[in-house]
MINULO-739010 format. One record per residue: x, y, z of N, C-alpha, C in turn; residue number from 0; residue in one letter. Coordinates in steps of 0.1 Angstrom, whole numbers. Layout:
# residues N
REC    n_u    n_v    n_w   ca_u   ca_v   ca_w    c_u    c_v    c_w    n  res
REC      X      Y      Z      X      Y      Z      X      Y      Z  NUM    A
...
***
This chain:
# residues 123
REC    n_u    n_v    n_w   ca_u   ca_v   ca_w    c_u    c_v    c_w    n  res
REC    942   2509    646    940   2523    648    948   2531    637    0    M
REC    956   2524    629    964   2531    619    955   2535    608    1    L
REC    958   2546    601    949   2552    591    950   2543    578    2    P
REC    939   2544    571    939   2537    558    939   2548    547    3    S
REC    941   2544    535    941   2554    523    928   2561    522    4    M
REC    917   2556    527    903   2562    525    900   2572    535    5    T
REC    908   2573    546    905   2582    557    912   2595    555    6    Q
REC    907   2605    562    914   2618    562    927   2616    569    7    M
REC    937   2624    565    950   2622    571    950   2625    586    8    P
REC    959   2619    593    961   2622    607    967   2636    608    9    L
REC    964   2643    618    970   2656    620    978   2657    633   10    R
REC    990   2661    633    998   2663    645   1006   2676    643   11    F
REC   1009   2682    655   1017   2694    654   1030   2692    647   12    W
REC   1037   2681    650   1050   2679    644   1053   2664    645   13    D
REC   1064   2660    640   1068   2646    639   1070   2640    653   14    R
REC   1074   2648    663   1075   2643    677   1062   2638    682   15    N
REC   1051   2647    680   1038   2643    685   1033   2630    677   16    K
REC   1036   2629    665   1033   2617    657   1040   2605    663   17    H
REC   1053   2606    666   1060   2595    672   1054   2591    685   18    M
REC   1051   2601    693   1045   2599    706   1032   2590    705   19    S
REC   1024   2593    695   1011   2586    692   1014   2572    688   20    W
REC   1024   2570    679   1028   2557    674   1033   2548    686   21    L
REC   1041   2554    694   1047   2547    705   1035   2543    715   22    K
REC   1026   2552    717   1015   2550    726   1006   2538    721   23    A
REC   1005   2537    708    998   2526    702   1004   2512    706   24    N
REC   1018   2512    705   1025   2500    710   1023   2497    725   25    L
REC   1024   2508    733   1021   2507    747   1007   2502    750   26    A
REC    997   2507    742    983   2503    743    982   2488    741   27    A
REC    989   2482    731    988   2468    728    994   2460    740   28    R
REC   1004   2465    746   1010   2458    757   1000   2458    769   29    R
REC    994   2469    771    984   2471    782    972   2461    779   30    I
REC    967   2460    767    956   2451    764    960   2437    766   31    Q
REC    973   2433    763    977   2420    764    980   2416    779   32    N
REC    984   2427    787    988   2424    801    985   2437    809   33    N
REC    973   2438    814    969   2450    822    978   2453    834   34    P
REC    985   2443    839    993   2445    850   1005   2454    847   35    S
REC   1007   2456    834   1018   2466    829   1016   2479    836   36    T
REC   1003   2482    839   1000   2496    844   1006   2497    859   37    L
REC   1009   2486    865   1015   2487    878   1028   2495    878   38    L
REC   1036   2494    867   1048   2502    865   1046   2517    865   39    H
REC   1035   2521    858   1031   2535    857   1027   2540    871   40    L
REC   1020   2532    878   1015   2535    892   1027   2537    901   41    R
REC   1037   2528    900   1049   2530    909   1056   2543    907   42    R
REC   1057   2547    894   1064   2560    891   1055   2571    897   43    H
REC   1042   2571    895   1034   2581    901   1036   2582    916   44    L
REC   1035   2571    922   1037   2570    937   1050   2576    941   45    D
REC   1061   2574    934   1074   2579    937   1074   2594    935   46    A
REC   1066   2600    927   1066   2614    924   1056   2622    932   47    W
REC   1049   2616    941   1038   2623    948   1042   2635    956   48    R
REC   1054   2635    961   1059   2646    969   1065   2658    962   49    D
REC   1066   2657    948   1072   2667    940   1060   2676    934   50    D
REC   1059   2688    938   1048   2697    933   1049   2699    917   51    P
REC   1061   2697    912   1063   2698    898   1056   2687    890   52    G
REC   1053   2677    896   1046   2665    890   1031   2665    892   53    D
REC   1026   2676    898   1012   2676    902   1002   2673    890   54    A
REC   1005   2679    879    996   2677    867    996   2663    863   55    L
REC   1008   2657    862   1009   2643    858   1002   2634    867   56    T
REC   1004   2636    880    997   2628    890    982   2630    889   57    I
REC    977   2642    888    963   2644    887    957   2637    874   58    R
REC    963   2639    863    958   2633    850    959   2618    851   59    V
REC    970   2613    856    971   2598    856    964   2591    867   60    W
REC    962   2597    878    954   2591    889    940   2589    883   61    D
REC    935   2599    876    921   2598    870    921   2587    859   62    D
REC    931   2587    850    930   2577    839    932   2563    845   63    I
REC    941   2561    854    943   2547    860    931   2542    868   64    L
REC    924   2552    874    912   2548    882    901   2542    873   65    A
REC    902   2545    860    891   2541    851    895   2527    845   66    Q
REC    906   2522    847    910   2508    843    918   2508    830   67    G
REC    922   2496    826    931   2494    815    925   2498    802   68    A
REC    912   2495    800    905   2499    787    905   2514    785   69    D
REC    903   2522    796    903   2536    795    917   2542    792   70    A
REC    927   2535    798    941   2540    795    944   2538    781   71    V
REC    940   2526    775    942   2523    761    935   2534    752   72    V
REC    923   2536    755    915   2546    747    921   2560    748   73    Q
REC    925   2564    760    930   2578    762    944   2580    756   74    R
REC    953   2570    757    967   2573    752    967   2572    736   75    I
REC    957   2566    730    956   2565    716    947   2575    710   76    T
REC    940   2582    718    930   2592    713    937   2603    705   77    A
REC    930   2607    694    936   2618    685    929   2631    689   78    L
REC    929   2634    701    922   2647    706    931   2653    717   79    D
REC    926   2664    722    934   2671    733    936   2662    745   80    E
REC    926   2654    749    928   2645    761    938   2635    758   81    D
REC    939   2629    746    949   2620    742    963   2625    742   82    G
REC    964   2638    737    977   2644    737    982   2647    751   83    E
REC    973   2652    760    977   2654    773    981   2642    780   84    L
REC    974   2631    778    978   2618    784    992   2614    779   85    A
REC    994   2615    766   1007   2611    761   1018   2620    766   86    R
REC   1015   2633    767   1026   2643    771   1029   2641    786   87    D
REC   1020   2636    794   1022   2635    808   1024   2620    812   88    T
REC   1025   2611    803   1026   2597    806   1039   2594    814   89    M
REC   1037   2588    826   1049   2585    833   1057   2573    826   90    P
REC   1070   2572    829   1077   2561    823   1072   2548    830   91    P
REC   1075   2537    824   1071   2524    829   1069   2514    819   92    G
REC   1065   2519    807   1064   2509    795   1075   2512    786   93    I
REC   1085   2504    786   1097   2507    779   1097   2499    766   94    V
REC   1099   2507    755   1099   2501    741   1114   2497    738   95    L
REC   1115   2486    732   1129   2482    728   1133   2488    715   96    D
REC   1145   2487    711   1151   2493    699   1143   2489    686   97    E
REC   1139   2476    685   1132   2472    674   1118   2478    673   98    A
REC   1112   2481    684   1099   2487    684   1100   2502    680   99    E
REC   1111   2509    685   1113   2522    681   1116   2523    666  100    I
REC   1124   2514    661   1127   2514    646   1114   2512    639  101    V
REC   1105   2503    644   1092   2500    637   1084   2513    637  102    A
REC   1084   2521    648   1076   2533    648   1082   2543    638  103    C
REC   1095   2544    637   1101   2553    628   1097   2549    613  104    I
REC   1097   2536    611   1094   2532    597   1079   2534    594  105    A
REC   1070   2532    604   1056   2535    602   1054   2550    600  106    E
REC   1061   2558    608   1059   2573    606   1063   2577    592  107    R
REC   1074   2571    587   1078   2575    573   1068   2569    563  108    R
REC   1063   2557    565   1053   2552    556   1041   2560    555  109    R
REC   1036   2565    567   1024   2573    567   1027   2587    560  110    Q
REC   1039   2592    562   1043   2605    555   1043   2603    540  111    E
REC   1049   2593    535   1051   2590    521   1037   2588    514  112    V
REC   1028   2581    521   1015   2579    516   1005   2590    518  113    L
REC   1009   2601    524   1001   2612    527    990   2609    537  114    G
REC    993   2600    546    983   2596    557    984   2605    569  115    L
REC    994   2614    569    996   2623    580   1001   2637    575  116    V
REC    996   2647    582   1001   2661    579   1005   2667    593  117    V
REC   1014   2677    592   1020   2683    604   1016   2698    604  118    Y
REC   1015   2703    616   1013   2717    618   1001   2722    610  119    G
REC   1003   2732    602    992   2738    594    992   2733    580  120    S
REC   1000   2722    577   1000   2716    564    986   2713    560  121    D
REC    983   2714    547    969   2710    542    970   2699    533  122    S
***
């Protein structure tokens, strides 16, 4: 899902949204390799059910999880409003280690240097 030199640049509001997408791609690989990873997300949702402040997250993620692992992978890596909402509301449960975070930072920098990504209203 990473861009190539022949594609239009990826567009994100800022570097944080870009990092969120890169981390979601790593999480997606974990889900593809082991769909039971989603049980951790479900546990967090279940723990939050009584908190009205988490209603949006619960609504979004109940819907996504009900569609299965493939739908979760598609949604969290999507480069549209639905993908961004899924990433913004994604409950904890898929923890990335330090090496994975460092790899995401390196990939973000690589994409920036190669002009594969633009932020905000950059053209």
